[in-house]
Structures are given as C-alpha cells and as structure tokens.
TIRO-2110 file (N, C-alpha, C; in Angstrom, 1 decimal):
// TIRO-2110
22.7, -19.6, -18.2, N, 1, A
22.0, -20.5, -18.9, CA, 1, A
21.6, -19.9, -20.3, C, 1, A
21.7, -20.7, -21.3, N, 2, A
21.5, -20.2, -22.5, CA, 2, A
20.7, -21.5, -23.1, C, 2, A
20.8, -22.7, -23.0, N, 3, A
20.2, -23.7, -23.6, CA, 3, A
18.7, -23.7, -23.2, C, 3, A
18.2, -23.9, -22.2, N, 4, A
16.7, -24.2, -22.2, CA, 4, A
16.1, -22.8, -22.4, C, 4, A
14.7, -23.2, -22.9, N, 5, A
13.9, -22.0, -22.9, CA, 5, A
13.6, -21.3, -21.7, C, 5, A
13.0, -20.2, -21.7, N, 6, A
12.6, -19.6, -20.4, CA, 6, A
11.3, -20.3, -20.1, C, 6, A
11.0, -20.4, -18.7, N, 7, A
9.8, -20.9, -18.3, CA, 7, A
8.6, -20.2, -18.5, C, 7, A
7.7, -20.8, -19.2, N, 8, A
6.4, -20.1, -19.6, CA, 8, A
5.5, -19.8, -18.5, C, 8, A
4.7, -18.9, -18.8, N, 9, A
3.5, -18.5, -17.7, CA, 9, A
2.6, -19.6, -17.5, C, 9, A
2.4, -20.5, -18.5, N, 10, A
1.6, -21.7, -18.2, CA, 10, A
2.2, -22.5, -17.5, C, 10, A
3.5, -22.7, -17.6, N, 11, A
4.2, -23.8, -17.1, CA, 11, A
4.2, -23.3, -15.5, C, 11, A
4.6, -22.1, -15.1, N, 12, A
4.4, -21.4, -13.7, CA, 12, A
3.1, -21.7, -13.0, C, 12, A
2.0, -21.3, -13.6, N, 13, A
0.7, -21.5, -13.5, CA, 13, A
0.3, -22.9, -13.0, C, 13, A
0.7, -23.8, -13.9, N, 14, A
0.5, -25.3, -13.7, CA, 14, A
1.2, -25.8, -12.3, C, 14, A
2.4, -25.3, -12.3, N, 15, A
3.3, -25.7, -11.0, CA, 15, A
2.6, -25.1, -9.8, C, 15, A
2.0, -23.9, -9.9, N, 16, A
1.3, -23.2, -8.6, CA, 16, A
0.1, -24.2, -8.2, C, 16, A
-0.5, -24.6, -9.3, N, 17, A
-1.7, -25.4, -9.2, CA, 17, A
-1.4, -26.6, -8.5, C, 17, A
-0.3, -27.1, -9.0, N, 18, A
0.2, -28.6, -8.4, CA, 18, A
0.6, -28.2, -6.9, C, 18, A
1.2, -27.3, -6.6, N, 19, A
1.4, -27.2, -5.1, CA, 19, A
0.4, -26.8, -4.2, C, 19, A
-0.8, -26.1, -4.8, N, 20, A
-2.0, -25.9, -4.0, CA, 20, A
-2.6, -27.3, -3.8, C, 20, A
-2.8, -28.2, -4.8, N, 21, A
-3.4, -29.3, -4.7, CA, 21, A
-2.6, -30.4, -3.9, C, 21, A
-1.3, -30.1, -3.7, N, 22, A
-0.7, -30.7, -2.7, CA, 22, A
-0.6, -30.2, -1.3, C, 22, A
-1.4, -29.2, -1.0, N, 23, A
-1.5, -28.7, 0.2, CA, 23, A
-0.8, -27.6, 0.7, C, 23, A
0.0, -27.0, -0.2, N, 24, A
0.6, -25.7, 0.1, CA, 24, A
-0.5, -24.6, 0.1, C, 24, A
-0.2, -23.7, 1.2, N, 25, A
-1.3, -22.7, 1.3, CA, 25, A
-1.0, -21.4, 0.8, C, 25, A
0.5, -21.0, 0.6, N, 26, A
0.7, -19.7, 0.3, CA, 26, A
1.6, -19.8, -1.0, C, 26, A
1.0, -20.2, -2.1, N, 27, A
1.7, -20.4, -3.3, CA, 27, A
1.5, -19.1, -4.3, C, 27, A
2.8, -18.6, -4.8, N, 28, A
2.5, -17.7, -5.9, CA, 28, A
3.8, -17.7, -7.0, C, 28, A
3.4, -17.2, -8.3, N, 29, A
4.4, -17.2, -9.3, CA, 29, A
4.9, -16.0, -9.5, C, 29, A
6.1, -15.4, -9.0, N, 30, A
6.4, -14.1, -9.3, CA, 30, A
7.3, -13.6, -10.1, C, 30, A
7.9, -14.6, -10.9, N, 31, A
9.0, -14.2, -11.9, CA, 31, A
8.6, -13.7, -13.1, C, 31, A
7.4, -13.7, -13.7, N, 32, A
6.7, -13.3, -14.9, CA, 32, A
5.8, -12.2, -14.7, C, 32, A
6.1, -10.8, -14.1, N, 33, A
5.3, -9.9, -13.7, CA, 33, A
4.1, -9.6, -14.7, C, 33, A
3.0, -9.6, -14.2, N, 34, A
1.7, -9.3, -15.2, CA, 34, A
1.3, -10.4, -16.0, C, 34, A
1.9, -11.5, -16.0, N, 35, A
1.6, -12.7, -16.8, CA, 35, A
0.9, -13.9, -16.2, C, 35, A
1.0, -13.9, -14.8, N, 36, A
0.3, -15.1, -14.3, CA, 36, A
-1.0, -14.9, -13.4, C, 36, A
-1.6, -13.7, -13.6, N, 37, A
-2.9, -13.4, -13.0, CA, 37, A
-2.7, -13.1, -11.6, C, 37, A
-3.8, -13.6, -10.9, N, 38, A
-3.6, -13.6, -9.3, CA, 38, A
-2.6, -14.4, -8.7, C, 38, A
-2.0, -15.2, -9.2, N, 39, A
-0.9, -16.0, -8.7, CA, 39, A
0.4, -15.2, -8.4, C, 39, A
0.4, -13.8, -8.7, N, 40, A
1.5, -13.2, -8.1, CA, 40, A
1.2, -12.6, -6.7, C, 40, A
-0.1, -12.8, -6.4, N, 41, A
-0.4, -12.3, -5.1, CA, 41, A
-0.4, -13.6, -4.0, C, 41, A
-0.7, -13.0, -2.5, N, 42, A
-1.1, -13.9, -1.3, CA, 42, A
-2.4, -13.5, -1.1, C, 42, A
-3.2, -14.6, -1.0, N, 43, A
-4.5, -14.6, -0.3, CA, 43, A
-4.5, -15.5, 0.8, C, 43, A
-5.5, -15.0, 1.5, N, 44, A
-5.7, -15.9, 2.8, CA, 44, A
-6.6, -17.3, 2.4, C, 44, A
-6.0, -18.3, 2.7, N, 45, A
-6.3, -19.4, 2.3, CA, 45, A
-7.9, -19.8, 2.7, C, 45, A
-8.5, -19.5, 3.8, N, 46, A
-9.9, -19.8, 4.1, CA, 46, A
-10.9, -18.8, 3.3, C, 46, A
-10.4, -17.5, 3.4, N, 47, A
-11.6, -16.5, 3.0, CA, 47, A
-11.3, -15.8, 1.7, C, 47, A
-10.1, -16.0, 1.0, N, 48, A
-9.6, -15.5, -0.1, CA, 48, A
-9.2, -14.1, -0.4, C, 48, A
-9.4, -13.3, 0.8, N, 49, A
-8.9, -11.9, 1.2, CA, 49, A
-7.6, -11.7, 0.5, C, 49, A
-7.2, -10.7, -0.2, N, 50, A
-6.0, -10.3, -0.8, CA, 50, A
-5.2, -9.9, 0.3, C, 50, A
-4.2, -10.4, 0.5, N, 51, A
-3.2, -10.0, 1.6, CA, 51, A
-1.9, -9.3, 1.1, C, 51, A
-1.3, -9.9, 0.3, N, 52, A
0.0, -9.3, -0.1, CA, 52, A
-0.2, -9.2, -1.8, C, 52, A
0.0, -8.1, -2.3, N, 53, A
-0.4, -7.7, -3.7, CA, 53, A
1.0, -7.4, -4.3, C, 53, A
1.3, -8.2, -5.5, N, 54, A
2.6, -8.2, -6.1, CA, 54, A
2.6, -7.9, -7.5, C, 54, A
3.8, -7.3, -8.1, N, 55, A
4.0, -7.3, -9.4, CA, 55, A
5.5, -7.9, -9.5, C, 55, A
5.3, -8.8, -9.9, N, 56, A
6.7, -9.5, -9.9, CA, 56, A
7.2, -9.9, -8.3, C, 56, A
8.4, -9.3, -7.9, N, 57, A
8.8, -9.4, -6.6, CA, 57, A
8.6, -8.0, -5.9, C, 57, A
8.1, -7.2, -6.4, N, 58, A
7.8, -5.8, -6.1, CA, 58, A
6.3, -5.9, -5.3, C, 58, A
6.3, -5.5, -4.1, N, 59, A
5.1, -5.7, -3.1, CA, 59, A
4.4, -4.3, -3.5, C, 59, A
3.1, -4.3, -4.1, N, 60, A
2.4, -3.0, -4.4, CA, 60, A
1.2, -2.8, -3.3, C, 60, A
0.8, -3.9, -2.6, N, 61, A
-0.2, -3.7, -1.5, CA, 61, A
-0.1, -4.6, -0.5, C, 61, A
-0.2, -4.2, 0.7, N, 62, A
0.0, -5.0, 2.0, CA, 62, A
-1.1, -4.7, 3.0, C, 62, A
-1.8, -5.9, 2.9, N, 63, A
-3.0, -6.0, 3.9, CA, 63, A
-3.3, -6.9, 4.7, C, 63, A
-2.3, -6.8, 6.0, N, 64, A
-2.2, -7.6, 7.0, CA, 64, A
-2.7, -6.9, 8.2, C, 64, A
-3.1, -7.4, 9.2, N, 65, A
-3.2, -6.6, 10.7, CA, 65, A
-1.8, -6.5, 11.3, C, 65, A
-1.9, -5.7, 12.2, N, 66, A
-0.3, -5.5, 12.9, CA, 66, A
0.1, -6.7, 13.6, C, 66, A
-0.6, -7.7, 13.8, N, 67, A
-0.1, -9.0, 14.3, CA, 67, A
-0.1, -10.2, 13.1, C, 67, A
0.0, -9.7, 11.9, N, 68, A
0.2, -10.6, 10.8, CA, 68, A
-1.2, -11.5, 10.6, C, 68, A
-2.3, -11.1, 10.8, N, 69, A
-3.5, -11.8, 10.5, CA, 69, A
-4.4, -11.1, 9.4, C, 69, A
-5.2, -12.1, 8.8, N, 70, A
-6.0, -11.7, 7.6, CA, 70, A
-7.1, -10.5, 8.3, C, 70, A
-7.4, -9.5, 7.8, N, 71, A
-8.1, -8.4, 8.3, CA, 71, A
-9.6, -8.8, 8.2, C, 71, A
-9.9, -9.8, 7.3, N, 72, A
-11.1, -10.3, 7.0, CA, 72, A
-11.9, -11.3, 8.0, C, 72, A
-11.0, -12.5, 8.0, N, 73, A
-11.4, -13.7, 9.0, CA, 73, A
-10.6, -13.8, 10.2, C, 73, A
-9.3, -13.1, 10.3, N, 74, A
-8.5, -13.2, 11.4, CA, 74, A
-7.6, -14.5, 11.5, C, 74, A
-7.4, -15.2, 10.3, N, 75, A
-6.4, -16.3, 10.1, CA, 75, A
-5.3, -15.7, 10.2, C, 75, A
-4.2, -16.4, 11.1, N, 76, A
-2.9, -16.1, 11.3, CA, 76, A
-2.1, -16.5, 10.2, C, 76, A
-1.3, -15.6, 9.5, N, 77, A
-0.5, -15.9, 8.5, CA, 77, A
0.9, -16.2, 8.8, C, 77, A
1.5, -17.2, 8.7, N, 78, A
3.0, -17.6, 9.3, CA, 78, A
3.9, -16.6, 8.6, C, 78, A
4.8, -16.1, 9.3, N, 79, A
6.0, -15.3, 8.8, CA, 79, A
6.2, -14.1, 9.9, C, 79, A
7.2, -13.3, 9.5, N, 80, A
7.5, -12.2, 10.3, CA, 80, A
7.0, -10.9, 9.5, C, 80, A
6.2, -10.5, 10.5, N, 81, A
5.3, -9.1, 9.8, CA, 81, A
5.6, -7.9, 10.7, C, 81, A
5.6, -6.9, 10.1, N, 82, A
5.6, -5.4, 10.8, CA, 82, A
4.2, -5.1, 11.0, C, 82, A
4.0, -4.1, 11.7, N, 83, A
2.8, -3.5, 11.9, CA, 83, A
2.1, -2.8, 10.6, C, 83, A
3.0, -2.3, 9.9, N, 84, A
2.7, -1.9, 8.6, CA, 84, A
3.8, -2.0, 7.6, C, 84, A
3.5, -2.0, 6.1, N, 85, A
4.5, -2.2, 5.2, CA, 85, A
5.5, -1.0, 5.2, C, 85, A
6.8, -1.4, 5.4, N, 86, A
7.6, -0.5, 5.5, CA, 86, A
8.5, -0.3, 4.3, C, 86, A
8.1, -0.7, 3.1, N, 87, A
8.8, -0.8, 2.0, CA, 87, A
9.6, -2.0, 1.7, C, 87, A
10.2, -2.1, 0.3, N, 88, A
11.1, -3.2, 0.2, CA, 88, A
12.2, -3.5, 0.9, C, 88, A
12.8, -4.5, 1.0, N, 89, A
13.9, -5.0, 1.5, CA, 89, A
15.2, -4.3, 0.9, C, 89, A
15.0, -4.3, -0.4, N, 90, A
16.3, -3.3, -1.0, CA, 90, A
15.8, -2.1, -1.6, C, 90, A
16.6, -1.3, -2.0, N, 91, A
16.1, -0.1, -2.4, CA, 91, A
15.7, -0.4, -4.2, C, 91, A
16.2, -1.3, -4.7, N, 92, A
15.8, -1.6, -6.0, CA, 92, A
15.3, -3.2, -6.3, C, 92, A
14.0, -3.4, -5.9, N, 93, A
13.7, -4.9, -6.0, CA, 93, A
13.8, -5.2, -7.4, C, 93, A
14.1, -6.6, -7.5, N, 94, A
14.3, -7.2, -8.9, CA, 94, A
12.9, -7.1, -9.5, C, 94, A
12.9, -6.7, -10.9, N, 95, A
11.6, -6.7, -11.4, CA, 95, A
12.2, -7.1, -13.0, C, 95, A
11.7, -8.4, -13.4, N, 96, A
12.2, -9.1, -14.6, CA, 96, A
12.1, -8.1, -15.7, C, 96, A
12.7, -8.1, -16.7, N, 97, A
12.7, -7.2, -18.0, CA, 97, A
13.1, -5.7, -17.6, C, 97, A
13.3, -5.6, -16.5, N, 98, A
13.8, -4.0, -16.1, CA, 98, A
15.2, -3.8, -16.6, C, 98, A
15.7, -2.6, -17.1, N, 99, A
17.2, -2.4, -17.3, CA, 99, A
17.9, -2.5, -16.1, C, 99, A
19.0, -3.1, -16.2, N, 100, A
19.8, -3.4, -15.0, CA, 100, A
21.2, -2.6, -15.4, C, 100, A
21.7, -2.3, -14.1, N, 101, A
23.1, -1.6, -14.2, CA, 101, A
24.3, -2.6, -14.2, C, 101, A
23.8, -3.9, -14.0, N, 102, A
24.8, -4.9, -13.9, CA, 102, A
25.7, -5.2, -15.2, C, 102, A
25.1, -4.9, -16.4, N, 103, A
25.9, -4.8, -17.5, CA, 103, A
27.1, -3.8, -17.4, C, 103, A
26.7, -2.6, -17.2, N, 104, A
27.7, -1.4, -17.1, CA, 104, A
28.7, -1.7, -15.9, C, 104, A
28.3, -2.5, -14.8, N, 105, A
29.4, -2.8, -13.9, CA, 105, A
30.4, -3.8, -14.3, C, 105, A
29.7, -4.8, -14.9, N, 106, A
30.7, -5.9, -15.6, CA, 106, A
31.5, -5.4, -16.7, C, 106, A
30.9, -4.5, -17.6, N, 107, A
31.7, -3.9, -18.5, CA, 107, A
32.9, -3.2, -18.0, C, 107, A
32.5, -2.3, -17.1, N, 108, A
33.6, -1.4, -16.4, CA, 108, A
34.7, -2.4, -15.9, C, 108, A
34.4, -3.4, -15.2, N, 109, A
35.5, -4.2, -14.3, CA, 109, A
36.3, -4.9, -15.4, C, 109, A
35.6, -5.3, -16.6, N, 110, A
36.3, -6.1, -17.6, CA, 110, A
37.4, -5.3, -18.3, C, 110, A
37.0, -4.0, -18.3, N, 111, A
38.1, -3.1, -19.1, CA, 111, A
39.0, -2.7, -18.2, C, 111, A
39.1, -3.1, -17.1, N, 112, A
40.3, -2.5, -16.1, CA, 112, A
41.3, -3.2, -16.0, C, 112, A
END
C-alpha cells in the first residue's frame, strides 16, 4: 500500500482509548515502538501492575505468576502462559523500522 499515510501515534493512542472506554481490558498499540508511551505494555486492569513490557512486538519484560496471574493482586489474565518467559515465538521478532533481509531475498529470487 502506497496511497494512505502511515497511521500516526496519536491515531493509535486514540484508538486504544476508544477500545478501553468500550470495555476492552487488554489494549495495546504495538506497531510504533517508543512512540505510544505505556500503550505498548499490558497492565493489570484492577491494580495497573505492569505485566508484559514491550518495545513494538518485542517482549522486554514478563511479570506474571506461573499460573498467569498478576503478581500484585492475583487477578487472572486470560491467555496461554508459561511458568516463565521463554523468549520470543520467532528468532527474529518483527520490529518496525529495523533492517530486513526480505529485500535481498526478493531481489535474489527476481534475478533467478
């Protein structure tokens, strides 16, 4: 897509606030690393304890109990959780604005 402008940080933050006001409990804006403040992270809805800390889609902090609860107030967080963070699902998590090997792969296959 080349026609529309990129989504601004302000638009993402506004969308996240609309979602929260509509009753969504675990809203985050993760595709503009470092530009949306605390909205990159997941916090416990009742006590606001930091649970999952992110930079874009990269998890930088994992603060849940072994059974997927908030360590501060014990609220259960829906999802599939490991006893401890075991690293990213992929070896190379997507981080916007990072250099990608996709171009070189496409360039190589196009010249074949």
